[in-house]
All heavy atoms as TSV, in Angstrom:
chain	resi	resn	atom	element	x	y	z
A	1	MET	N	N	24.345	6.407	-18.468
A	1	MET	CA	C	23.545	5.421	-19.310
A	1	MET	C	C	23.326	5.969	-20.696
A	1	MET	O	O	22.322	5.747	-21.249
A	1	MET	CB	C	22.234	5.239	-18.630
A	1	MET	CG	C	22.098	3.878	-18.142
A	1	MET	SD	S	20.575	3.491	-17.349
A	1	MET	CE	C	19.534	4.902	-17.457
A	2	THR	N	N	24.293	6.615	-21.216
A	2	THR	CA	C	24.197	7.210	-22.538
A	2	THR	C	C	23.816	6.138	-23.586
A	2	THR	O	O	24.427	5.077	-23.598
A	2	THR	CB	C	25.527	7.841	-22.904
A	2	THR	OG1	O	25.865	8.784	-21.862
A	2	THR	CG2	C	25.441	8.553	-24.249
A	3	GLY	N	N	22.866	6.474	-24.431
A	3	GLY	CA	C	22.495	5.507	-25.434
A	3	GLY	C	C	21.526	4.419	-25.056
A	3	GLY	O	O	21.129	3.632	-25.889
A	4	PHE	N	N	21.167	4.370	-23.800
A	4	PHE	CA	C	20.255	3.315	-23.361
A	4	PHE	C	C	19.065	3.974	-22.630
A	4	PHE	O	O	19.209	4.535	-21.572
A	4	PHE	CB	C	20.922	2.360	-22.347
A	4	PHE	CG	C	20.027	1.160	-22.015
A	4	PHE	CD1	C	19.931	0.149	-22.936
A	4	PHE	CD2	C	19.407	1.138	-20.833
A	4	PHE	CE1	C	19.149	-0.958	-22.582
A	4	PHE	CE2	C	18.553	0.029	-20.490
A	4	PHE	CZ	C	18.435	-1.008	-21.401
A	5	PRO	N	N	17.911	3.945	-23.321
A	5	PRO	CA	C	16.728	4.610	-22.717
A	5	PRO	C	C	16.232	3.829	-21.463
A	5	PRO	O	O	16.097	2.625	-21.541
A	5	PRO	CB	C	15.687	4.625	-23.844
A	5	PRO	CG	C	16.111	3.407	-24.678
A	5	PRO	CD	C	17.599	3.326	-24.583
A	6	LEU	N	N	15.953	4.509	-20.429
A	6	LEU	CA	C	15.392	3.887	-19.215
A	6	LEU	C	C	14.078	4.560	-18.963
A	6	LEU	O	O	13.970	5.748	-18.588
A	6	LEU	CB	C	16.399	4.132	-18.090
A	6	LEU	CG	C	16.048	3.378	-16.784
A	6	LEU	CD1	C	15.928	1.905	-17.038
A	6	LEU	CD2	C	17.136	3.650	-15.736
A	7	SER	N	N	13.008	3.771	-19.244
A	7	SER	CA	C	11.665	4.295	-19.055
A	7	SER	C	C	10.775	3.183	-18.609
A	7	SER	O	O	11.196	2.035	-18.504
A	7	SER	CB	C	11.160	4.880	-20.422
A	7	SER	OG	O	10.884	3.840	-21.341
A	8	GLY	N	N	9.512	3.431	-18.466
A	8	GLY	CA	C	8.542	2.382	-18.084
A	8	GLY	C	C	8.452	1.306	-19.131
A	8	GLY	O	O	8.032	0.196	-18.817
A	9	ASP	N	N	8.843	1.600	-20.382
A	9	ASP	CA	C	8.767	0.603	-21.432
A	9	ASP	C	C	10.043	-0.210	-21.617
A	9	ASP	O	O	10.036	-1.185	-22.390
A	9	ASP	CB	C	8.403	1.330	-22.782
A	9	ASP	CG	C	7.036	1.887	-22.765
A	9	ASP	OD1	O	6.121	1.331	-22.138
A	9	ASP	OD2	O	6.832	2.988	-23.339
A	10	THR	N	N	11.080	0.168	-20.916
A	10	THR	CA	C	12.328	-0.612	-20.954
A	10	THR	C	C	12.073	-1.976	-20.379
A	10	THR	O	O	11.441	-2.064	-19.308
A	10	THR	CB	C	13.432	0.093	-20.162
A	10	THR	OG1	O	13.614	1.406	-20.665
A	10	THR	CG2	C	14.753	-0.699	-20.250
A	11	THR	N	N	12.498	-3.033	-21.016
A	11	THR	CA	C	12.224	-4.342	-20.447
A	11	THR	C	C	13.274	-4.725	-19.444
A	11	THR	O	O	14.447	-4.324	-19.502
A	11	THR	CB	C	12.147	-5.468	-21.546
A	11	THR	OG1	O	13.411	-5.653	-22.138
A	11	THR	CG2	C	11.104	-5.164	-22.559
A	12	VAL	N	N	12.851	-5.518	-18.471
A	12	VAL	CA	C	13.781	-6.018	-17.447
A	12	VAL	C	C	14.836	-6.825	-18.111
A	12	VAL	O	O	16.064	-6.685	-17.768
A	12	VAL	CB	C	13.016	-6.909	-16.434
A	12	VAL	CG1	C	13.930	-7.588	-15.468
A	12	VAL	CG2	C	11.969	-6.044	-15.659
A	13	CYS	N	N	14.539	-7.633	-19.043
A	13	CYS	CA	C	15.465	-8.502	-19.786
A	13	CYS	C	C	16.573	-7.612	-20.467
A	13	CYS	O	O	17.760	-7.888	-20.310
A	13	CYS	CB	C	14.738	-9.329	-20.810
A	13	CYS	SG	S	15.812	-10.488	-21.686
A	14	ASP	N	N	16.163	-6.577	-21.202
A	14	ASP	CA	C	17.101	-5.734	-21.884
A	14	ASP	C	C	18.030	-5.032	-20.892
A	14	ASP	O	O	19.218	-4.907	-21.080
A	14	ASP	CB	C	16.419	-4.692	-22.728
A	14	ASP	CG	C	15.750	-5.281	-23.975
A	14	ASP	OD1	O	16.078	-6.402	-24.411
A	14	ASP	OD2	O	14.951	-4.611	-24.609
A	15	LEU	N	N	17.433	-4.538	-19.825
A	15	LEU	CA	C	18.170	-3.780	-18.784
A	15	LEU	C	C	19.231	-4.715	-18.124
A	15	LEU	O	O	20.413	-4.373	-18.059
A	15	LEU	CB	C	17.268	-3.206	-17.733
A	15	LEU	CG	C	17.962	-2.414	-16.654
A	15	LEU	CD1	C	18.587	-1.175	-17.241
A	15	LEU	CD2	C	16.944	-2.055	-15.609
A	16	LEU	N	N	18.830	-5.895	-17.718
A	16	LEU	CA	C	19.740	-6.830	-17.037
A	16	LEU	C	C	20.792	-7.385	-18.020
A	16	LEU	O	O	21.903	-7.739	-17.587
A	16	LEU	CB	C	19.005	-7.907	-16.322
A	16	LEU	CG	C	18.245	-7.454	-15.089
A	16	LEU	CD1	C	17.517	-8.647	-14.464
A	16	LEU	CD2	C	19.214	-6.878	-14.047
A	17	SER	N	N	20.466	-7.506	-19.265
A	17	SER	CA	C	21.483	-8.032	-20.185
A	17	SER	C	C	22.585	-6.992	-20.418
A	17	SER	O	O	23.718	-7.365	-20.626
A	17	SER	CB	C	20.829	-8.407	-21.571
A	17	SER	OG	O	20.386	-7.259	-22.231
A	18	ARG	N	N	22.225	-5.716	-20.283
A	18	ARG	CA	C	23.269	-4.659	-20.449
A	18	ARG	C	C	23.885	-4.311	-19.143
A	18	ARG	O	O	25.065	-3.954	-19.093
A	18	ARG	CB	C	22.606	-3.469	-21.090
A	18	ARG	CG	C	23.589	-2.381	-21.402
A	18	ARG	CD	C	23.082	-1.443	-22.472
A	18	ARG	NE	N	24.071	-0.490	-22.756
A	18	ARG	CZ	C	24.000	0.409	-23.737
A	18	ARG	NH1	N	22.958	0.359	-24.515
A	18	ARG	NH2	N	24.928	1.229	-23.949
A	19	TYR	N	N	23.151	-4.305	-18.048
A	19	TYR	CA	C	23.629	-3.901	-16.731
A	19	TYR	C	C	23.281	-4.922	-15.697
A	19	TYR	O	O	22.380	-4.773	-14.892
A	19	TYR	CB	C	23.005	-2.569	-16.306
A	19	TYR	CG	C	23.325	-1.474	-17.258
A	19	TYR	CD1	C	22.353	-1.003	-18.159
A	19	TYR	CD2	C	24.532	-0.842	-17.281
A	19	TYR	CE1	C	22.602	-0.005	-19.047
A	19	TYR	CE2	C	24.856	0.181	-18.150
A	19	TYR	CZ	C	23.867	0.616	-19.082
A	19	TYR	OH	O	24.133	1.612	-19.931
A	20	PRO	N	N	23.996	-6.110	-15.639
A	20	PRO	CA	C	23.660	-7.167	-14.697
A	20	PRO	C	C	23.694	-6.703	-13.262
A	20	PRO	O	O	22.988	-7.233	-12.404
A	20	PRO	CB	C	24.765	-8.210	-14.961
A	20	PRO	CG	C	25.418	-7.834	-16.192
A	20	PRO	CD	C	25.142	-6.436	-16.538
A	21	ARG	N	N	24.517	-5.700	-12.941
A	21	ARG	CA	C	24.603	-5.227	-11.596
A	21	ARG	C	C	23.261	-4.604	-11.044
A	21	ARG	O	O	23.063	-4.435	-9.916
A	21	ARG	CB	C	25.757	-4.211	-11.407
A	21	ARG	CG	C	25.531	-2.942	-12.173
A	21	ARG	CD	C	26.787	-2.034	-12.155
A	21	ARG	NE	N	26.804	-1.030	-13.084
A	21	ARG	CZ	C	27.211	-1.133	-14.352
A	21	ARG	NH1	N	27.633	-2.282	-14.820
A	21	ARG	NH2	N	27.178	-0.132	-15.205
A	22	ALA	N	N	22.409	-4.257	-11.991
A	22	ALA	CA	C	21.093	-3.739	-11.643
A	22	ALA	C	C	20.182	-4.755	-10.979
A	22	ALA	O	O	19.174	-4.430	-10.425
A	22	ALA	CB	C	20.420	-3.111	-12.840
A	23	PHE	N	N	20.589	-6.031	-11.011
A	23	PHE	CA	C	19.742	-7.065	-10.401
A	23	PHE	C	C	19.531	-6.784	-8.917
A	23	PHE	O	O	18.409	-7.105	-8.383
A	23	PHE	CB	C	20.436	-8.453	-10.548
A	23	PHE	CG	C	19.587	-9.546	-9.879
A	23	PHE	CD1	C	18.431	-9.996	-10.436
A	23	PHE	CD2	C	19.992	-10.135	-8.667
A	23	PHE	CE1	C	17.649	-10.995	-9.820
A	23	PHE	CE2	C	19.274	-11.083	-8.002
A	23	PHE	CZ	C	18.104	-11.492	-8.610
A	24	SER	N	N	20.480	-6.174	-8.270
A	24	SER	CA	C	20.318	-5.876	-6.848
A	24	SER	C	C	19.072	-5.072	-6.565
A	24	SER	O	O	18.394	-5.247	-5.542
A	24	SER	CB	C	21.561	-5.173	-6.247
A	24	SER	OG	O	21.742	-3.939	-6.919
A	25	VAL	N	N	18.719	-4.154	-7.452
A	25	VAL	CA	C	17.529	-3.336	-7.319
A	25	VAL	C	C	16.239	-4.149	-7.434
A	25	VAL	O	O	15.361	-4.122	-6.599
A	25	VAL	CB	C	17.496	-2.184	-8.329
A	25	VAL	CG1	C	16.190	-1.413	-8.247
A	25	VAL	CG2	C	18.686	-1.226	-8.123
A	26	PHE	N	N	16.228	-5.015	-8.474
A	26	PHE	CA	C	15.121	-5.914	-8.686
A	26	PHE	C	C	14.944	-6.882	-7.520
A	26	PHE	O	O	13.854	-7.136	-7.033
A	26	PHE	CB	C	15.253	-6.659	-10.011
A	26	PHE	CG	C	15.137	-5.790	-11.215
A	26	PHE	CD1	C	16.270	-5.567	-12.023
A	26	PHE	CD2	C	13.929	-5.153	-11.534
A	26	PHE	CE1	C	16.157	-4.750	-13.146
A	26	PHE	CE2	C	13.829	-4.315	-12.655
A	26	PHE	CZ	C	14.940	-4.162	-13.435
A	27	GLU	N	N	16.102	-7.417	-7.059
A	27	GLU	CA	C	16.028	-8.378	-5.961
A	27	GLU	C	C	15.504	-7.702	-4.705
A	27	GLU	O	O	14.721	-8.302	-3.960
A	27	GLU	CB	C	17.483	-8.871	-5.670
A	27	GLU	CG	C	17.528	-9.912	-4.637
A	27	GLU	CD	C	18.928	-10.438	-4.428
A	27	GLU	OE1	O	19.925	-9.610	-4.506
A	27	GLU	OE2	O	19.101	-11.691	-4.264
A	28	ALA	N	N	15.869	-6.469	-4.460
A	28	ALA	CA	C	15.395	-5.701	-3.267
A	28	ALA	C	C	13.820	-5.530	-3.305
A	28	ALA	O	O	13.186	-5.391	-2.294
A	28	ALA	CB	C	16.072	-4.375	-3.177
A	29	HIS	N	N	13.299	-5.614	-4.537
A	29	HIS	CA	C	11.838	-5.479	-4.702
A	29	HIS	C	C	11.138	-6.812	-4.978
A	29	HIS	O	O	10.025	-6.800	-5.483
A	29	HIS	CB	C	11.538	-4.402	-5.759
A	29	HIS	CG	C	11.954	-3.084	-5.344
A	29	HIS	ND1	N	11.367	-2.343	-4.326
A	29	HIS	CD2	C	12.994	-2.269	-5.820
A	29	HIS	CE1	C	11.975	-1.178	-4.189
A	29	HIS	NE2	N	12.952	-1.113	-5.077
A	30	GLY	N	N	11.798	-7.911	-4.706
A	30	GLY	CA	C	11.132	-9.212	-4.757
A	30	GLY	C	C	11.442	-10.120	-5.943
A	30	GLY	O	O	10.816	-11.138	-6.070
A	31	MET	N	N	12.351	-9.721	-6.819
A	31	MET	CA	C	12.673	-10.624	-7.956
A	31	MET	C	C	13.532	-11.774	-7.415
A	31	MET	O	O	14.395	-11.629	-6.596
A	31	MET	CB	C	13.451	-9.865	-9.019
A	31	MET	CG	C	13.793	-10.814	-10.211
A	31	MET	SD	S	14.737	-9.897	-11.467
A	31	MET	CE	C	13.373	-9.241	-12.429
A	32	CYS	N	N	13.159	-12.964	-7.896
A	32	CYS	CA	C	13.850	-14.160	-7.389
A	32	CYS	C	C	15.160	-14.408	-8.205
A	32	CYS	O	O	15.371	-13.870	-9.288
A	32	CYS	CB	C	12.927	-15.376	-7.532
A	32	CYS	SG	S	12.532	-15.828	-9.195
A	33	GLU	N	N	15.953	-15.242	-7.595
A	33	GLU	CA	C	17.342	-15.585	-8.275
A	33	GLU	C	C	17.109	-16.239	-9.581
A	33	GLU	O	O	17.932	-16.026	-10.504
A	33	GLU	CB	C	18.086	-16.458	-7.287
A	33	GLU	CG	C	19.524	-16.692	-7.645
A	33	GLU	CD	C	20.371	-15.457	-7.577
A	33	GLU	OE1	O	20.162	-14.577	-6.696
A	33	GLU	OE2	O	21.364	-15.343	-8.344
A	34	ASP	N	N	16.059	-17.007	-9.763
A	34	ASP	CA	C	15.821	-17.692	-11.087
A	34	ASP	C	C	15.682	-16.642	-12.194
A	34	ASP	O	O	16.052	-16.864	-13.316
A	34	ASP	CB	C	14.554	-18.544	-11.040
A	34	ASP	CG	C	14.743	-19.798	-10.162
A	34	ASP	OD1	O	15.901	-20.162	-9.935
A	34	ASP	OD2	O	13.735	-20.374	-9.780
A	35	CYS	N	N	15.050	-15.497	-11.853
A	35	CYS	CA	C	14.867	-14.464	-12.869
A	35	CYS	C	C	16.151	-13.756	-13.256
A	35	CYS	O	O	16.262	-13.115	-14.259
A	35	CYS	CB	C	13.800	-13.435	-12.423
A	35	CYS	SG	S	12.131	-14.117	-12.416
A	36	LYS	N	N	17.144	-13.867	-12.400
A	36	LYS	CA	C	18.447	-13.342	-12.695
A	36	LYS	C	C	19.080	-14.161	-13.875
A	36	LYS	O	O	19.676	-13.556	-14.801
A	36	LYS	CB	C	19.421	-13.380	-11.531
A	36	LYS	CG	C	20.759	-12.736	-11.773
A	36	LYS	CD	C	21.624	-12.772	-10.544
A	36	LYS	CE	C	22.967	-12.067	-10.791
A	36	LYS	NZ	N	23.755	-12.128	-9.551
A	37	ALA	N	N	18.904	-15.395	-13.911
A	37	ALA	CA	C	19.414	-16.262	-14.965
A	37	ALA	C	C	18.599	-16.172	-16.228
A	37	ALA	O	O	19.171	-16.268	-17.328
A	37	ALA	CB	C	19.436	-17.723	-14.469
A	38	ALA	N	N	17.345	-15.961	-16.088
A	38	ALA	CA	C	16.438	-15.787	-17.246
A	38	ALA	C	C	15.483	-14.618	-17.011
A	38	ALA	O	O	14.336	-14.823	-16.663
A	38	ALA	CB	C	15.653	-17.105	-17.464
A	39	PRO	N	N	16.012	-13.391	-17.171
A	39	PRO	CA	C	15.229	-12.229	-16.871
A	39	PRO	C	C	13.920	-12.179	-17.732
A	39	PRO	O	O	13.945	-12.496	-18.947
A	39	PRO	CB	C	16.120	-11.064	-17.233
A	39	PRO	CG	C	17.497	-11.611	-17.250
A	39	PRO	CD	C	17.328	-12.993	-17.654
A	40	PRO	N	N	12.826	-11.786	-17.117
A	40	PRO	CA	C	11.578	-11.726	-17.846
A	40	PRO	C	C	11.535	-10.583	-18.882
A	40	PRO	O	O	12.146	-9.524	-18.581
A	40	PRO	CB	C	10.547	-11.503	-16.772
A	40	PRO	CG	C	11.301	-10.884	-15.665
A	40	PRO	CD	C	12.704	-11.389	-15.720
A	41	PRO	N	N	10.913	-10.775	-20.004
A	41	PRO	CA	C	10.791	-9.706	-21.026
A	41	PRO	C	C	9.657	-8.713	-20.745
A	41	PRO	O	O	8.953	-8.362	-21.670
A	41	PRO	CB	C	10.650	-10.508	-22.323
A	41	PRO	CG	C	9.850	-11.716	-21.886
A	41	PRO	CD	C	10.348	-12.006	-20.490
A	42	VAL	N	N	9.457	-8.405	-19.459
A	42	VAL	CA	C	8.377	-7.488	-19.136
A	42	VAL	C	C	8.941	-6.061	-18.993
A	42	VAL	O	O	10.053	-5.876	-18.577
A	42	VAL	CB	C	7.638	-7.929	-17.871
A	42	VAL	CG1	C	6.996	-9.281	-18.058
A	42	VAL	CG2	C	8.565	-7.907	-16.670
A	43	PRO	N	N	8.113	-5.055	-19.310
A	43	PRO	CA	C	8.551	-3.674	-19.112
A	43	PRO	C	C	8.620	-3.314	-17.644
A	43	PRO	O	O	7.968	-3.878	-16.799
A	43	PRO	CB	C	7.514	-2.858	-19.874
A	43	PRO	CG	C	6.294	-3.745	-20.021
A	43	PRO	CD	C	6.790	-5.163	-19.857
A	44	LEU	N	N	9.440	-2.282	-17.378
A	44	LEU	CA	C	9.587	-1.850	-15.977
A	44	LEU	C	C	8.285	-1.425	-15.333
A	44	LEU	O	O	8.073	-1.702	-14.136
A	44	LEU	CB	C	10.560	-0.669	-15.891
A	44	LEU	CG	C	12.064	-0.963	-16.267
A	44	LEU	CD1	C	12.863	0.335	-16.194
A	44	LEU	CD2	C	12.558	-2.062	-15.371
A	45	HIS	N	N	7.415	-0.857	-16.095
A	45	HIS	CA	C	6.059	-0.462	-15.509
A	45	HIS	C	C	5.325	-1.705	-14.998
A	45	HIS	O	O	4.633	-1.613	-14.016
A	45	HIS	CB	C	5.193	0.409	-16.437
A	45	HIS	CG	C	4.684	-0.265	-17.689
A	45	HIS	ND1	N	3.572	-1.034	-17.635
A	45	HIS	CD2	C	5.098	-0.265	-18.938
A	45	HIS	CE1	C	3.312	-1.519	-18.842
A	45	HIS	NE2	N	4.245	-1.040	-19.669
A	46	HIS	N	N	5.406	-2.806	-15.696
A	46	HIS	CA	C	4.779	-4.038	-15.271
A	46	HIS	C	C	5.394	-4.534	-13.962
A	46	HIS	O	O	4.710	-4.869	-13.010
A	46	HIS	CB	C	4.828	-5.118	-16.336
A	46	HIS	CG	C	4.267	-6.452	-15.922
A	46	HIS	ND1	N	2.948	-6.701	-15.909
A	46	HIS	CD2	C	4.937	-7.554	-15.427
A	46	HIS	CE1	C	2.782	-7.954	-15.462
A	46	HIS	NE2	N	3.935	-8.469	-15.169
A	47	PHE	N	N	6.730	-4.568	-13.937
A	47	PHE	CA	C	7.453	-5.011	-12.715
A	47	PHE	C	C	7.071	-4.118	-11.564
A	47	PHE	O	O	6.793	-4.617	-10.443
A	47	PHE	CB	C	8.978	-5.020	-12.963
A	47	PHE	CG	C	9.733	-5.434	-11.736
A	47	PHE	CD1	C	10.056	-6.758	-11.593
A	47	PHE	CD2	C	10.124	-4.532	-10.743
A	47	PHE	CE1	C	10.757	-7.164	-10.455
A	47	PHE	CE2	C	10.811	-4.959	-9.667
A	47	PHE	CZ	C	11.114	-6.309	-9.463
A	48	SER	N	N	7.040	-2.780	-11.775
A	48	SER	CA	C	6.732	-1.898	-10.683
A	48	SER	C	C	5.350	-2.103	-10.135
A	48	SER	O	O	5.133	-2.140	-8.884
A	48	SER	CB	C	6.927	-0.446	-11.095
A	48	SER	OG	O	5.880	-0.027	-11.954
A	49	GLN	N	N	4.366	-2.363	-10.990
A	49	GLN	CA	C	3.000	-2.637	-10.526
A	49	GLN	C	C	2.941	-3.926	-9.796
A	49	GLN	O	O	2.301	-4.022	-8.750
A	49	GLN	CB	C	2.040	-2.591	-11.732
A	49	GLN	CG	C	1.828	-1.214	-12.320
A	49	GLN	CD	C	1.011	-1.299	-13.555
A	49	GLN	OE1	O	0.760	-2.315	-14.198
A	49	GLN	NE2	N	0.524	-0.074	-13.993
A	50	LYS	N	N	3.514	-4.949	-10.336
A	50	LYS	CA	C	3.447	-6.296	-9.763
A	50	LYS	C	C	4.141	-6.389	-8.434
A	50	LYS	O	O	3.656	-7.074	-7.521
A	50	LYS	CB	C	4.079	-7.341	-10.676
A	50	LYS	CG	C	4.030	-8.740	-10.210
A	50	LYS	CD	C	4.531	-9.699	-11.220
A	50	LYS	CE	C	4.751	-11.057	-10.632
A	50	LYS	NZ	N	3.706	-12.013	-10.752
A	51	HIS	N	N	5.195	-5.598	-8.241
A	51	HIS	CA	C	5.949	-5.682	-7.001
A	51	HIS	C	C	5.690	-4.516	-6.082
A	51	HIS	O	O	6.364	-4.370	-5.048
A	51	HIS	CB	C	7.441	-5.791	-7.322
A	51	HIS	CG	C	7.782	-7.118	-7.952
A	51	HIS	ND1	N	8.141	-8.217	-7.211
A	51	HIS	CD2	C	7.813	-7.504	-9.268
A	51	HIS	CE1	C	8.315	-9.227	-8.020
A	51	HIS	NE2	N	8.114	-8.846	-9.269
A	52	GLY	N	N	4.713	-3.626	-6.407
A	52	GLY	CA	C	4.287	-2.570	-5.518
A	52	GLY	C	C	5.322	-1.508	-5.278
A	52	GLY	O	O	5.357	-0.911	-4.177
A	53	VAL	N	N	6.116	-1.156	-6.265
A	53	VAL	CA	C	7.071	-0.073	-6.113
A	53	VAL	C	C	6.776	0.977	-7.187
A	53	VAL	O	O	6.508	0.620	-8.343
A	53	VAL	CB	C	8.570	-0.571	-6.284
A	53	VAL	CG1	C	8.780	-1.238	-7.589
A	53	VAL	CG2	C	9.581	0.521	-6.072
A	54	PRO	N	N	6.664	2.245	-6.784
A	54	PRO	CA	C	6.393	3.276	-7.763
A	54	PRO	C	C	7.410	3.286	-8.868
A	54	PRO	O	O	8.673	3.135	-8.664
A	54	PRO	CB	C	6.473	4.576	-6.969
A	54	PRO	CG	C	6.228	4.162	-5.533
A	54	PRO	CD	C	6.855	2.767	-5.424
A	55	LEU	N	N	6.923	3.497	-10.101
A	55	LEU	CA	C	7.813	3.425	-11.278
A	55	LEU	C	C	8.963	4.447	-11.168
A	55	LEU	O	O	10.096	4.126	-11.470
A	55	LEU	CB	C	6.987	3.676	-12.547
A	55	LEU	CG	C	7.825	3.633	-13.851
A	55	LEU	CD1	C	8.495	2.272	-14.017
A	55	LEU	CD2	C	6.909	3.893	-15.032
A	56	ASP	N	N	8.633	5.677	-10.764
A	56	ASP	CA	C	9.698	6.675	-10.673
A	56	ASP	C	C	10.784	6.295	-9.645
A	56	ASP	O	O	11.944	6.547	-9.831
A	56	ASP	CB	C	9.130	8.088	-10.406
A	56	ASP	CG	C	8.332	8.168	-9.136
A	56	ASP	OD1	O	7.862	7.125	-8.616
A	56	ASP	OD2	O	8.119	9.279	-8.672
A	57	GLN	N	N	10.368	5.634	-8.568
A	57	GLN	CA	C	11.286	5.216	-7.564
A	57	GLN	C	C	12.190	4.045	-8.156
A	57	GLN	O	O	13.388	4.078	-7.968
A	57	GLN	CB	C	10.567	4.669	-6.350
A	57	GLN	CG	C	11.523	4.099	-5.276
A	57	GLN	CD	C	10.704	3.452	-4.086
A	57	GLN	OE1	O	9.590	3.749	-3.816
A	57	GLN	NE2	N	11.389	2.508	-3.471
A	58	LEU	N	N	11.554	3.140	-8.834
A	58	LEU	CA	C	12.313	2.035	-9.434
A	58	LEU	C	C	13.343	2.564	-10.466
A	58	LEU	O	O	14.527	2.167	-10.425
A	58	LEU	CB	C	11.358	1.042	-10.139
A	58	LEU	CG	C	11.979	-0.135	-10.859
A	58	LEU	CD1	C	12.727	-1.035	-9.863
A	58	LEU	CD2	C	10.863	-0.928	-11.596
A	59	ILE	N	N	12.915	3.477	-11.316
A	59	ILE	CA	C	13.804	4.018	-12.326
A	59	ILE	C	C	14.983	4.772	-11.631
A	59	ILE	O	O	16.091	4.700	-12.007
A	59	ILE	CB	C	13.037	4.837	-13.324
A	59	ILE	CG1	C	12.188	3.967	-14.225
A	59	ILE	CG2	C	13.981	5.683	-14.164
A	59	ILE	CD1	C	11.331	4.674	-15.221
A	60	GLY	N	N	14.619	5.536	-10.578
A	60	GLY	CA	C	15.621	6.234	-9.832
A	60	GLY	C	C	16.654	5.326	-9.241
A	60	GLY	O	O	17.878	5.561	-9.326
A	61	GLU	N	N	16.220	4.275	-8.622
A	61	GLU	CA	C	17.147	3.317	-7.962
A	61	GLU	C	C	18.006	2.616	-9.064
A	61	GLU	O	O	19.194	2.411	-8.855
A	61	GLU	CB	C	16.380	2.272	-7.168
A	61	GLU	CG	C	15.731	2.816	-5.937
A	61	GLU	CD	C	14.812	1.844	-5.227
A	61	GLU	OE1	O	14.891	0.625	-5.506
A	61	GLU	OE2	O	14.102	2.268	-4.342
A	62	LEU	N	N	17.413	2.257	-10.158
A	62	LEU	CA	C	18.150	1.609	-11.220
A	62	LEU	C	C	19.193	2.612	-11.795
A	62	LEU	O	O	20.341	2.194	-12.039
A	62	LEU	CB	C	17.234	1.162	-12.344
A	62	LEU	CG	C	16.328	-0.064	-11.988
A	62	LEU	CD1	C	15.232	-0.208	-13.045
A	62	LEU	CD2	C	17.154	-1.288	-11.850
A	63	SER	N	N	18.816	3.808	-12.012
A	63	SER	CA	C	19.717	4.808	-12.516
A	63	SER	C	C	20.941	4.996	-11.593
A	63	SER	O	O	22.068	5.115	-12.059
A	63	SER	CB	C	19.013	6.155	-12.725
A	63	SER	OG	O	18.006	6.013	-13.647
A	64	GLU	N	N	20.700	4.981	-10.306
A	64	GLU	CA	C	21.800	5.181	-9.317
A	64	GLU	C	C	22.759	4.027	-9.364
A	64	GLU	O	O	23.975	4.228	-9.402
A	64	GLU	CB	C	21.210	5.287	-7.896
A	64	GLU	CG	C	20.604	6.586	-7.599
A	64	GLU	CD	C	20.007	6.660	-6.196
A	64	GLU	OE1	O	20.493	5.918	-5.313
A	64	GLU	OE2	O	19.084	7.463	-5.965
A	65	VAL	N	N	22.245	2.809	-9.447
A	65	VAL	CA	C	23.120	1.620	-9.473
A	65	VAL	C	C	23.921	1.619	-10.744
A	65	VAL	O	O	25.101	1.296	-10.768
A	65	VAL	CB	C	22.314	0.311	-9.313
A	65	VAL	CG1	C	23.098	-0.889	-9.619
A	65	VAL	CG2	C	21.765	0.262	-7.896
A	66	ILE	N	N	23.278	1.938	-11.852
A	66	ILE	CA	C	23.963	1.868	-13.108
A	66	ILE	C	C	25.004	2.975	-13.209
A	66	ILE	O	O	26.151	2.704	-13.639
A	66	ILE	CB	C	22.939	2.029	-14.276
A	66	ILE	CG1	C	22.084	0.751	-14.366
A	66	ILE	CG2	C	23.651	2.314	-15.635
A	66	ILE	CD1	C	20.842	0.879	-15.210
A	67	ALA	N	N	24.678	4.168	-12.743
A	67	ALA	CA	C	25.672	5.259	-12.728
A	67	ALA	C	C	26.845	4.997	-11.850
A	67	ALA	O	O	28.012	5.362	-12.160
A	67	ALA	CB	C	24.955	6.580	-12.337
A	68	ALA	N	N	26.636	4.297	-10.713
A	68	ALA	CA	C	27.700	4.023	-9.788
A	68	ALA	C	C	28.702	3.037	-10.398
A	68	ALA	O	O	29.893	3.005	-9.988
A	68	ALA	CB	C	27.106	3.481	-8.485
A	69	GLY	N	N	28.224	2.252	-11.295
A	69	GLY	CA	C	29.112	1.231	-11.896
A	69	GLY	C	C	29.864	1.714	-13.121
A	69	GLY	O	O	30.614	0.877	-13.724
A	70	THR	N	N	29.638	2.896	-13.555
A	70	THR	CA	C	30.264	3.392	-14.776
A	70	THR	C	C	31.429	4.348	-14.515
A	70	THR	O	O	31.601	4.798	-13.392
A	70	THR	CB	C	29.259	4.092	-15.709
A	70	THR	OG1	O	28.672	5.194	-15.003
A	70	THR	CG2	C	28.174	3.176	-16.167
């Protein structure tokens, strides 16, 4: 993920626009299919709180999916 910061402040929208394959992680934690077409501009820390997944776990899962696709 060189050149793309992945932190609690990274927005879901920015992440999915660059790495659409990461949707599987969000979907596993409750994101609906509608949000895939129009990802929300909320930061990862907001998504993690709203969906009850620890931020470090979410970032770890996203990192794995992104690294696997590169």
